[in-house]
N, C-alpha and C positions, 0 to 999 in steps of 0.2 A: 389307477386303482380299481381291481374288479374282484368281486366277491367268488370266492373258487367252492367253498362248501359251507354249509349252514346245519348245526346238530342241535337238537333239545332234549333234555330228558326231565321228567319229573322227580321228586323227591318229597321224602315225609320224614319227620322227625319227631319222636314221641316228646311232648313236653313234661317237665319234672311235677306239674301240678297243672290241674284244669284251671280254665279262663273263662267265667260266665258273666256274659253281658245281658241285655234285656230281655234278649230273646234267641240266644245264642250259646253254644260252648265249644272253646277249642281245647282240644286234647293233643293237637299235633301241630307242627309248623310244617305246612304244605307249600309247594311250591314249583316252578322249573326252572333249570338251568337251561342258558342257551351261549353257542359259540360259535364263530365265524372264522373263516380264513380268507386270507387274500391274496393275490398274487404279487402284492407288494411286500409281502411277509409280515403284514400288521396283522394282530388277530383280535378280534373283540370279543367280550365276554360280559353277561348279563343275566340276573335271575329276576323272578316275578312271584309275587305270592299267589297263593291259589286257595281263596276262601271258598270254594264252592265242590270241592274235592273232583275236580276235571282234567287234573294235571296230564294223565297219561292221554287223554284225547287232545289236550291242547298241542303237546309234544308232537304228537301224530300228526296234526295239522301243520304244525311248523316244517316237520320234516318231508312231508310230501309236498303238499299245493304252495305253500309259502315258500319253500326252498326253490323250487321249480322256477318260482317267479325273479326270486332275488338273484339266483346265480349266474354270474356273467355281468352284473350291474355294478356301477360304481356307487359305493353307499354314501357318497359326499352329496349326492343328490336325494335328500331326504323325502324332500316334500315330493317329487315326482314319484319315487317308489313308493311312498304312504298312498298317493291317489291312485296308482298302479294296484295296490293291496285292494283297496275299498271294495272292488266287484266281489272278491273272495268273502269278505265279511258281510255283504250283503245277501249271500245265500240264503232265502227264504225257506229252504228245506234244513239249513243246518242249525246246529245249536249258537244261538249269538254269543253267548257268553265264551264257548270254546273260540269262535272265529276270531271275536274283538280281542281275546289275552292272546291269540297266536298273532295277530297283528301287531300288539302293543310289543310283544317280545322281538320281532325282527323291526321294528321301527327303534324301539331302545337300542337295539346292537347296531344298526345303522349310525345312530347318533354318536355312541362309543367309537365307533371306526372312523367317522367324520372329524372327530376332536383328536384322536389320536393318529391320524393322517396330517392334521394342521400343527401335531406336536404341542397341543394344548390341553388343558383340563376342560371338561363340560362347562364348567365357571366361566373360563377366559375365554371360549369358543362364545357363549350365549353374551358375555358381558357381565361382568359382576357389578351388581347394585348395591350389594349390602356386606361390609365388611366382615360381620358377623350376625348369628341370628340364634334366638334362643332355643334351648332344648325343650320340649315337652313330651312328657311320657304319656302315651295311650295306657292308661293302669286303672286302678280302683275297681278290678273288676269282684262281681259279687261272691260274697264266701258263706258259707254256714254261721248260724249265730246271730247276733245282735247286728244290725245294719253296718253300725261301726264299728263293728271289731277288727283290729289291725289295721284300720287307717292312718292312725298316728304313725305307726313303725314304718307302714309303708312310705307314707311321703318323706320320713327321715332318710329312709335308704335309698329314695330316689334321689334326693338332695347330695347324700353322699355318693351317687353315682354321677353327680354332675348337672342333674336336669334343673331348671329353673322353672317348670309348670307340670302340672298335669291336666289330660283331658278324660276327666272322671265318668265311668259309667253310671248312668242314671236311666229311668224308665221302666225298670225291672219290679220295683217294689211300690208300696203307696207314695204318693207326693210327700207326707210327712216323714217317710223313713228316707226318702231321696234327697231332702232339704236336711236331714238330721246328717246324712251325710256329707253335703256340703259343708256345713257348718264345722264339723269336725275336720275336713279337710284344710279349710281356711284357719282354724283354730292351731293347726299342727303346723302348717307352711308357713304362715305370719302374713302379713299385709302384703308383701312384696311378691310372696310366691304366684303365679299366675295359675290361675283356676278357670279351665273352660270344662264344659259337661257335653256329654254325647248319648243322647236318648235313643240312638238307632230306630228312629221312627215309631217310638212306643207309645206315645201319648195321643189323645184326642185333642183336639183346639182346646178345650176346656181344660184340661188336664195342664196342658202346657201353659196357660195363661196361669193358673193357680200356683205352678212352679214357679214361674219367673217372677211373679209378685210377692211371692214367700221368700225369693233368693235377691231382691232389689239392693240388698244392703251388703252383699258378699262380695260386691266387686268379680263379677263374672267375665273372663274373658271374652267368651262366646258360647252359646248353646246351640249344639250341632244336631241337625235332623232330628227336632223335636214332636212332629207328628207325623200320624200315619200315612203312607204312601197313597192310599187312595183318593187323596185330596189335597196333597202336599201344597202344591202350589198357592192353591186360594188361601189355604189354612196357614201358610207361612207368611203370606202378605198380612193377613188379618193379624197375627200373633206379633208382627214387626210393629203394627200398630199400637199393641197394646205392653209394648215393653222397651226399654233402654239398653237391654243386654241385646249386643249384635247377634243376628242369626246367620247362622253357617251353614250351607247346605249345596248340594251338587254331586254329593258321590254317588247316589242312585241315579245319576244320569249317565248315557252312554255316547253324547255327542256334545260338541259345541254349541249346536241348535238347542239342546235342552238348557245349556247354562243360559242362553239369550233368553229361552222363555222364563226362567227364574227372573234374570235382571228385568225384562220389560214388563214382568208382574210386579216389580218392587218387593219381591219375596225375600231376597237376602242382603246380607253386609257383606259377607264372605264366600266366595266360591271355593269350594273343594273337589274339582272333577278329579277322578281316580285315572290315572294315567293307564291302568291295566283295565278296566273297565269300558273305556273309552277308544282304544287302539293305540296308546303311546304317548311318546313325549311330543310328537308333533302336535295333536288337538290340544293337549294340556297347556301346551305354550299360547296356542291361540285364545283358548278360554281366558288365559291369565291376561292377555293382552286387550280382550274384551271389557275384563272386570276393571284393568286399569282405567280403560277410557271410560267407564262410567262412575269413577271414583270410587270403588269398592277393593276389597282386600282379597287375597288368595291363602290358601294351607294346603298342605300336601296329603292329608289323610292316609297316613302311612308310607309304606315303600321308601323308606330313607335312603335305600340303596342309591337312587338316583336323584330323589326330591331334594336332598340335602344340595344339590348343585342348582337344582329349579330355584328355589327358595332364596338362595344368595344371588342368583341372576333377576330377582324380582324386587324392585324399591318396596312393592306393596305386598311382600310375603310377611305371614304372622308368627313364622318360626318354624321348627323342625320337630314333627313329630316321629317319636321311635317308641320303639317298646323295650320293655325291661329284658336283659338278656334270658330269663327263663321263659320268656314268652316268644322271644325271636331270638336263638342263637346264631342264626345266618349271618345277620348283619354285622355282629363283631367280628366273625370269623373271616368273612370275605370282603370288609370294608376297612380294613385298618387307617385309610387316611382320615375317617369320619371320627376315629376313636379318640384324636387330639383334640381335647377342648378345654376351655377355661372359663371361670366364673358363671357357669350355667349356658355356654354359647358355643356354637360350632362354627369355626373359621375357614378360611380359605384354603382349599385341598393342595395338595403337590403332586400327586399321581395324574397322568395323563388319562384323557377320557373321562370315563365315569368315576374311576376309582375302586373299582369291582376287580378284585382279584380271583383267580380259579381257585 
């Protein structure tokens, strides 16, 4: 089997409302669609989110430099192709975010084609380790008004959608206000509701310690990227010594080596390398294996269209993070295989490859 064509294009869909985190606001769902054809008649399709508004440049990179490298190659050789793409991503004069996302799109396409060529889902190709995994909504964005306004109703809405937990946005208000938000969510969701929090690097070490101490009785699933980026490894390690709440980080890393540095520093309990930021599924799997060997867990930090398969293939996966359909209308539209869930969990897919349809 040989790749005969690759094509990518950017998309942007306005959202019905704005979603405000600690230091950003989402008004649109942006990303890139990519498709590939082969001489065996097997077609690949995937998409990737665009958090930085670089979709047109990423698609252009896929359609030019990366396509030239992949056309004529057998996509089953994912590891070799990923290594051959690496020099393009190392271009010191290029935009690293653009190039890594382009590499990621091509790598994800190759995994889709590889699984389809084997007539398997990606989960079966990798080897399913979890029969099911809990659904955790990335939600609880900030709204105008009192810090806890609407949280009770939002949690009940998420439960009605089939979510077993939430990754709540924190880090954008005072510690007292964010603690109040945590307590409101715990009261609304109940004792069994999974409650993780994500500060998006919004706190100093002192603030992160204050927050974690104030929430010790709230059964926090994990606290994600709690400290500022400019000294994060040292501060994460220091925070980890101050709290029993599991520390999740790695989303802001762009390589397996970055995850290794976090692990070596004793800075994390949960690794959440972002496959789009780091160049694809291939490095994500390597980072996940590194975490497993060190007795750590992994999380997917969004991108459920392929992360669902990855988490089900990891016995140390923490659950599948998704967005409310208002925040991400693309996932339910293009991933019907993962709309089937029961008791707050997603189980084994039935479609071949990634389970993404055009």
